[in-house]
C-alpha positions, 0 to 999 in steps of 0.5 A: 263824370256827369254825377260830379257836376253841379248840373243846376249851376251849369244850367243857370250859367247856360241861361245867363250866357244865352241871355247875355249873348242876345242882349250884346248882339242887340246892342251891337246892332243898334250901334251898327245903325248909328255908326254905319258898321257892317253887320256882315263883312264879306271877304275876298275868299267868300268868307263872312265876318259877323258882328257879335257884340261890343268890346268894353270900350264900345268897339265892334266885336267881329268873329272871323274864320281863318284859313295825312301830314297832320296825323304824322306831326302829332303822332296820332297815327301811332295810336290808330289801328295798325299803328306802332303802339298796337292800339285801336284808338280811332275815336270809336264811341267818342263825341266831339263838338265843332263850333264854326262860322257856318253849317257843315256839309254833313252829307259829305261822303267822309262823314257817313252819318257821324256828323250832325248839326246841333243848332238847326242851322243847315243852309250852307254859307260863305263860311261852310267850306271852313266849317266842313274842312275843320270837321273833316280834320277831326273826323273824316273817315278816310275814303280819300286816305289823305283826308282821314281825320284824327279821330276818324270813327268819332261822332262830331256835333256841329254848331255855328258860332252864335251863342257858342258859350251857352250851347257848349254848356248845353252839350256839357250836360250831355257829356261833351269833353272836347270842342274845337273853335277855329274862329275869333277876332282879327288883330286889325279889328280890335283896339291895341289894348285888347291884344293880350288882355284878360277880357270878359270873353276869356273870363266867361270861358274860364267860368265854363271850365270851372263849373265843368272840370272834364270839359276842354275848349281847344281853339286856334291862337287867333291868327293868322296875324303872325306877320302883323303887329299890333299898335303897341311899339313895346310888344313888337313881334308879340302880343297878338292874341285876342278874346278867349285866346287869353283864357287860363283853362282852355288849350290854345294852338299855334300853327306849325308847318309839316314836321319831319318825323322818323319812322319811330315817331321821333321829331327831327325838325319842325318850323313855325308857320310865319303867320302863326300869331304869337303870345304871350298874354299881358300878364305874361302867361305862356300862350299859345299853349301848344302847337299842331300842324295847320299848314297845307292840311288836306280835308273835306270841302263843302262844294259837293259830297266828294269835294276836298281841298288843302288849307293852311292856318291855325284853324287847321292846327286846332282841330288837328290837336282836338281830334288827337286829344279825343283819342287820348281820352278814349285810351284813358277811359279804356284803361281806367273806365273814366275820363281825365279832367281837362286840367290833367289832359292839358297838362299831359299834352303840354308836358309831353310835347316836343320842345321846339323853337327857343329852349323851354316854353315860349310865346311862339310854340308854347310848350312845343309840338303835340306828341300823342305817342309820348302822351300815351306813355 
């Protein structure tokens, strides 16, 4: 895989985006002093929003987080050892990345030394509960069976959201295939024109995908703003995605409630969570791309090494999907001794999803509910 990359070009882009991120943050901090903006906003749940840069109109750009039914909803359990397909896909030998709002409690009993910190950020903060929960949704081992992750034997490398683009490029040079990004900009923190726009953030992530065609960014579709409207009366009930969520080459995930699935893995019914943010993009591309279960997901928590909690949100749906896709890459490599390009993986996931909501792809469910059992076929 790496031999097909232009590593010199990737390295140069990594340097450029790292320098740009530092310069953007410096400008934002300067503007914050002039305009008396908060650099950090502490929310009622203890989470922290962070000023990361400026939008093109000079508005502040804040990153925010969002708060074993998930495996059943995406049918990942059919791929696991003991599943109906007779496979043994648990994530063995696979590596995923998680970028989030703070460091993960890597000492949690569910992680067993498979979870590491990649950016030397170790001191837990107000967002660590979220980062730990997301990471567990991908890779918790299942000591508490109900908390078992999608790829429960995989290795996960974690980072906070500072300089996420350049850090991803660094990991791509080490063979990274998939990463999860359960954060972004809240609708009420951005001007109305920014919702649905193909912004500089979206362009930069598309460029990352262009230079590294085996890598896929999986991200929440920026919510939980499904019950919030932007200020544009012409898009009432829609057009709520911001920043890199409007990219062309990533996979953006909506938040479904627990799906009703029969014993053979067939979808009986599924409803969207009302807080799941709707697309489409301003140029009318389908977003979100796909839907996963992000409602009432039970996973690891950061309070102690045996702490667990249930959370709901697109933040939970995204790692549910990312961990499942890691299993599909594992299966493809087992069969053909090579991984799929990200465009192939994205197309496979979307075209084998169970249609939900309006017939065909729509701006609520995207192409439907991820169905790993169908994708395996």
